[in-house]
C-alpha positions as CSV (number, residue, x, y, z in Angstrom):
1,M,0.2,-0.1,-0.2
2,K,1.5,3.3,-0.9
3,T,1.7,6.1,1.8
4,T,2.5,10.0,1.6
5,V,5.3,10.9,4.3
6,R,4.3,14.8,4.5
7,N,7.4,15.5,6.4
8,P,10.5,13.2,5.3
9,I,13.0,15.3,7.5
10,R,11.3,13.7,10.7
11,L,11.7,10.0,9.3
12,R,15.7,10.8,8.8
13,D,15.7,12.3,12.3
14,L,14.5,9.0,13.5
15,L,17.0,6.9,12.2
16,E,19.8,9.4,12.9
17,R,18.4,9.1,16.7
18,V,19.2,5.6,17.4
19,E,21.7,4.8,14.7
20,Y,24.6,5.4,17.5
21,A,23.6,2.0,19.3
22,M,23.9,-0.2,15.9
23,T,26.8,-2.9,16.1
24,K,29.9,-1.7,13.9
25,D,30.4,-5.8,13.7
26,K,29.9,-6.9,10.5
27,T,29.9,-9.9,11.0
28,R,26.4,-9.9,13.3
29,S,24.2,-9.1,10.1
30,S,21.1,-9.3,12.2
31,L,21.9,-6.6,14.6
32,R,23.8,-4.1,11.4
33,G,20.5,-2.1,10.9
34,I,17.7,-0.4,12.3
35,H,14.3,-2.1,12.8
36,L,11.3,-0.1,12.0
37,E,7.8,-1.2,13.7
38,Q,4.4,0.2,13.5
39,D,2.8,0.9,17.2
40,G,-0.5,2.4,16.5
41,R,-0.3,5.7,15.1
42,D,3.7,5.3,15.9
43,L,6.5,4.5,13.9
44,V,9.4,2.8,16.3
45,A,12.8,2.6,15.5
46,T,15.2,0.2,17.3
47,A,19.0,-0.2,17.3
48,T,21.0,-2.5,19.4
49,D,24.8,-4.0,19.4
50,G,23.9,-6.5,22.2
51,H,25.4,-4.8,24.5
52,R,23.0,-1.1,24.8
53,L,19.7,-0.6,22.8
54,A,18.3,2.8,21.5
55,Q,14.7,3.4,20.6
56,S,13.0,6.2,19.4
57,R,9.1,7.0,18.2
58,V,7.5,9.3,16.2
59,E,4.0,10.0,15.7
60,D,1.6,10.8,12.6
61,L,4.2,9.9,10.0
62,D,1.5,8.4,7.7
63,L,4.1,5.8,6.9
64,D,1.9,2.8,7.3
65,L,4.0,-0.7,7.5
66,R,1.9,-3.7,7.6
67,D,4.9,-5.8,8.5
68,P,8.5,-5.0,10.3
69,F,11.2,-3.6,8.7
70,T,14.7,-3.6,9.3
71,V,17.2,-1.2,7.3
72,S,20.9,-2.2,7.1
73,A,23.7,0.0,7.7
74,E,24.6,0.1,4.1
75,E,20.9,1.3,3.0
76,L,20.7,3.6,5.8
77,A,23.6,5.6,4.2
78,N,21.9,5.5,1.0
79,I,18.8,6.9,2.8
80,R,21.0,9.6,4.4
81,K,21.9,10.8,1.0
82,F,18.0,10.3,-0.6
83,L,16.3,12.0,2.3
84,P,16.6,16.0,2.7
85,R,18.8,17.4,6.1
86,R,17.2,20.3,8.2
87,G,19.0,23.4,6.8
88,G,19.4,22.3,3.3
89,W,16.9,21.3,0.6
90,A,13.5,19.8,1.5
91,H,10.7,18.2,-0.1
92,R,7.2,19.0,1.0
93,E,6.1,15.2,0.6
94,M,7.5,11.7,0.1
95,G,5.9,8.6,-1.1
96,A,6.7,5.2,0.3
97,E,5.5,1.7,-0.1
98,V,6.3,-1.9,0.0
99,E,6.8,-4.1,-2.7
100,G,7.8,-7.7,-2.5
101,G,9.1,-7.1,0.8
102,V,11.7,-4.1,-0.7
103,L,10.8,-0.3,0.6
104,V,10.5,1.6,-2.0
105,L,11.0,5.9,-1.3
106,T,10.3,8.4,-3.8
107,T,10.6,12.5,-3.2
108,S,9.2,15.0,-5.9
109,G,11.4,15.5,-8.8
110,R,14.0,12.9,-7.9
111,P,14.2,8.9,-8.6
112,R,12.9,6.8,-6.4
113,L,14.9,4.8,-3.6
114,L,14.6,0.7,-3.1
115,V,15.7,0.0,0.2
116,H,16.0,-3.7,1.0
117,P,15.7,-5.4,4.1
118,T,18.4,-6.7,6.3
119,A,19.1,-10.7,5.4
120,D,18.7,-12.0,9.1
121,P,16.0,-11.2,11.3
122,F,16.4,-9.0,13.9
123,P,16.3,-10.0,17.5
124,N,13.2,-9.9,20.0
125,V,14.2,-7.1,22.2
126,K,11.4,-6.4,23.9
127,Q,12.8,-8.9,26.4
128,V,15.6,-6.8,27.4
129,I,13.5,-3.8,28.0
130,P,12.8,-3.2,31.8
131,D,9.9,-2.6,33.5
132,L,9.0,1.5,33.0
133,T,6.5,1.4,35.7
134,L,9.6,0.6,38.6
135,P,10.5,3.5,40.4
136,T,12.8,5.7,38.8
137,I,15.3,8.9,39.6
138,K,14.3,12.3,37.7
139,I,17.1,14.2,36.0
140,E,16.9,17.2,34.6
141,G,18.7,18.2,31.2
142,R,21.4,20.0,32.6
143,E,22.4,17.6,35.2
144,S,22.2,15.0,32.6
145,K,24.9,16.7,30.6
146,N,27.1,17.1,33.5
147,L,26.9,13.6,34.6
148,A,27.5,12.6,30.9
149,E,30.6,14.6,30.9
150,V,31.8,12.9,34.2
151,L,30.9,9.4,32.7
152,R,33.2,10.1,29.7
153,E,36.2,11.2,32.2
154,L,36.0,8.1,34.1
155,A,35.5,5.4,31.4
156,T,38.7,6.6,30.0
157,V,40.5,5.6,33.4
158,G,38.2,2.0,34.1
159,V,39.1,-1.4,32.5
160,A,37.0,-1.7,29.3
161,G,35.1,1.9,30.7
162,K,33.8,0.0,33.5
163,V,32.2,2.7,35.7
164,E,30.7,1.9,39.2
165,L,27.8,4.1,40.0
166,G,26.5,4.3,43.8
167,I,23.2,5.6,43.9
168,W,22.5,7.4,47.1
169,P,19.0,9.6,48.0
170,T,20.0,13.0,47.0
171,W,23.5,12.3,44.7
172,I,25.2,9.9,42.3
173,A,28.6,8.6,43.4
174,L,30.7,7.6,40.5
175,K,33.8,5.6,40.4
176,A,36.3,3.8,38.0
177,S,39.4,1.3,39.4
178,R,42.6,1.9,37.4
179,P,43.7,-1.3,35.4
180,I,46.8,-3.3,37.8
181,G,49.9,-2.3,37.5
182,V,49.5,1.6,37.1
183,K,51.5,3.5,39.4
184,D,50.1,6.9,39.6
185,G,46.8,6.0,41.9
186,D,44.2,3.1,42.2
187,E,41.2,4.6,41.1
188,I,39.5,8.0,40.4
189,T,36.3,9.2,41.8
190,G,33.5,11.7,40.8
191,Q,30.0,12.8,42.5
192,A,27.0,14.3,40.8
193,R,25.1,16.0,44.0
194,G,21.7,16.7,43.6
195,I,21.6,15.0,40.1
196,G,18.2,14.1,40.5
197,T,14.9,13.6,42.8
198,Y,13.4,9.9,43.2
199,E,9.8,8.9,42.7
200,D,9.7,5.8,45.5
201,Y,13.0,4.6,44.8
202,P,14.1,2.6,47.9
203,K,16.2,5.0,50.0
204,R,17.5,2.4,52.4
205,G,21.8,2.7,51.8
206,M,23.4,3.3,48.5
207,K,22.8,1.2,45.2
208,T,26.1,0.0,43.6
209,F,26.1,-1.4,40.2
210,H,28.7,-1.4,37.5
211,L,28.2,-0.6,33.7
212,N,30.1,1.0,30.8
213,G,30.6,4.9,31.3
214,D,30.8,6.0,27.6
215,F,27.7,3.9,27.1
216,L,25.8,5.4,29.7
217,A,26.8,9.0,28.4
218,D,25.8,8.0,24.8
219,A,22.0,7.2,26.3
220,L,22.2,10.7,28.2
221,E,22.9,12.5,25.3
222,H,20.6,11.3,22.8
223,V,18.0,10.7,25.1
224,C,17.9,14.8,25.5
225,G,15.8,16.9,28.0
226,D,14.6,15.9,31.3
227,V,14.7,12.3,32.0
228,V,14.3,9.4,34.3
229,L,16.6,6.6,35.0
230,H,15.7,3.3,36.0
231,P,17.9,1.7,37.6
232,P,18.6,-2.3,38.1
233,I,16.3,-4.3,40.0
234,E,17.3,-5.2,43.6
235,T,17.4,-9.0,43.8
236,G,17.5,-11.4,46.8
237,E,17.0,-10.9,50.0
238,G,19.6,-9.4,52.5
239,K,22.2,-9.1,49.3
240,R,23.1,-6.0,47.5
241,T,22.8,-8.0,44.2
242,Y,21.0,-5.8,41.4
243,A,20.2,-7.4,37.8
244,G,18.8,-6.1,34.8
245,P,19.9,-3.4,32.7
246,V,19.6,0.4,33.3
247,A,17.3,2.5,31.2
248,V,17.0,5.9,30.3
249,Q,14.2,7.6,29.0
250,N,12.2,11.1,28.1
251,K,8.9,12.4,27.7
252,A,9.4,12.3,23.8
253,G,9.3,8.6,24.0
254,D,12.8,8.3,23.5
255,L,14.9,5.1,25.2
256,A,18.3,3.9,26.0
257,V,18.7,0.8,27.6
258,V,22.4,-0.2,28.9
259,M,23.2,-3.7,30.3
260,P,25.5,-3.9,33.4
261,M,29.1,-5.0,33.6
262,R,30.0,-7.9,35.9
263,S,31.3,-6.4,39.3
């Protein structure tokens, strides 16, 4: 069925908001692309490299995908050249239809672009997205940017970018340990006081977990504005053990998920 996308720039923006989480490994073809799926009136884009996930949505794009479609990294480069960029030339309308499993894009005055899906099916990522109704921590946009900068600095110190986050009721403590054999100090710490406010998040003691600092910084930078952070869930009785991913979400529907690292 042919549909008309009245603002093709929004489709390009949607793809670029999640592209950072797509795998760069050419041997993992099932993850080397952006998955598009219709959810009611929303078009949802998802990308993952197996360690993190990015998801974004746009409403009323008028692109009706009857079946999910995964755009490969190579096809994404072609779409980027084909679709208009903000500040550049722009078309008022773009046609889109699926013919024999191929997404066909057309814009006024230009030849059509055939977008072929990835050969391997995109994995079911719904199982790694945490329960977003659980308690959260609110982080204002300005503090979110500051936290990302601290995470970047600490990720250069920790082994494989590992950063330890300790969450207190009113602030977040950050620590990264240097590799064994480094003489100029064993660890470096950072603090982000007043980073956010809790919404029914347990306040008894500090909650500590490990993750890739660069991955969480990417999440905070791409999920813009005021966000909520969903920390890992505490498991076990009387044990400070945390399982599950960390999620960052904003009101616009952008979502980033980062899998924790082993302590």
